[in-house]
C-alpha positions in Angstrom: 91.6 117.0 100.9 94.6 116.8 98.6 96.4 114.3 96.6 99.9 112.9 97.2 101.8 110.7 94.8 102.5 106.9 95.7 103.7 104.3 94.3 106.6 102.9 92.4 109.1 105.8 90.8 107.6 104.6 87.5 104.2 103.5 88.2 102.5 106.7 90.4 99.1 106.9 91.7 97.5 109.7 93.4 95.8 109.1 96.7 93.4 111.2 98.8 94.3 112.3 102.0 92.7 114.7 104.9 94.5 117.8 105.2 93.1 118.2 108.8 95.8 118.1 111.4 98.4 119.0 108.8 101.3 120.9 109.3 103.0 122.8 106.5 106.9 123.6 106.4 109.2 125.2 103.7 108.6 122.6 100.7 106.7 120.1 102.4 103.3 119.3 104.1 103.2 116.7 106.9 99.4 115.2 107.0 98.2 113.8 110.3 97.6 110.1 108.7 100.5 107.0 108.9 102.0 106.0 105.6 100.2 102.8 105.5 96.7 104.4 105.8 97.6 106.8 103.0 99.1 103.9 100.6 96.1 101.9 101.3 93.4 104.7 100.3 91.5 104.8 97.5 93.5 106.4 94.6 93.6 107.5 91.0 96.2 107.2 88.0 97.8 110.6 87.7 95.8 111.7 84.6 92.6 110.0 85.8 89.5 111.8 87.9 87.5 110.6 90.9 84.2 109.1 90.2 81.2 110.8 91.9 80.7 106.9 92.7 83.8 106.5 94.8 84.1 109.7 96.2 82.1 108.5 99.7 84.7 105.7 99.9 87.7 108.3 100.4 85.9 109.5 103.1 84.8 106.3 104.6 88.3 105.0 104.8 89.8 107.8 107.1 86.2 107.3 109.2 84.9 110.9 108.1 81.4 111.6 107.7 80.5 112.0 103.7 77.5 114.0 102.5 77.2 115.5 99.2 75.8 119.0 98.5 72.1 119.8 98.7 72.1 119.7 94.8 73.9 116.8 94.8 77.1 118.5 94.2 80.6 116.7 94.7 82.9 117.6 97.7 86.0 116.5 95.9 86.4 117.5 92.0 89.1 119.5 90.2 89.0 123.1 90.6 
């Protein structure tokens, strides 16, 4: 997963999008999901952190299976 900036120029949010099927080129990454789906995905403010409770919703939005780690570890977290 990665985040992409969406919204108005003065009110950006970060939307989550899977990188599976993405292509990269000089200065860009093109994801395999249409703009509308990405715009309506769970998003956070540019200075916010996705809560553990909302993590599963991101996977569900894209029809992906979600499973936390054996010790309850999160899949989406700042590294």
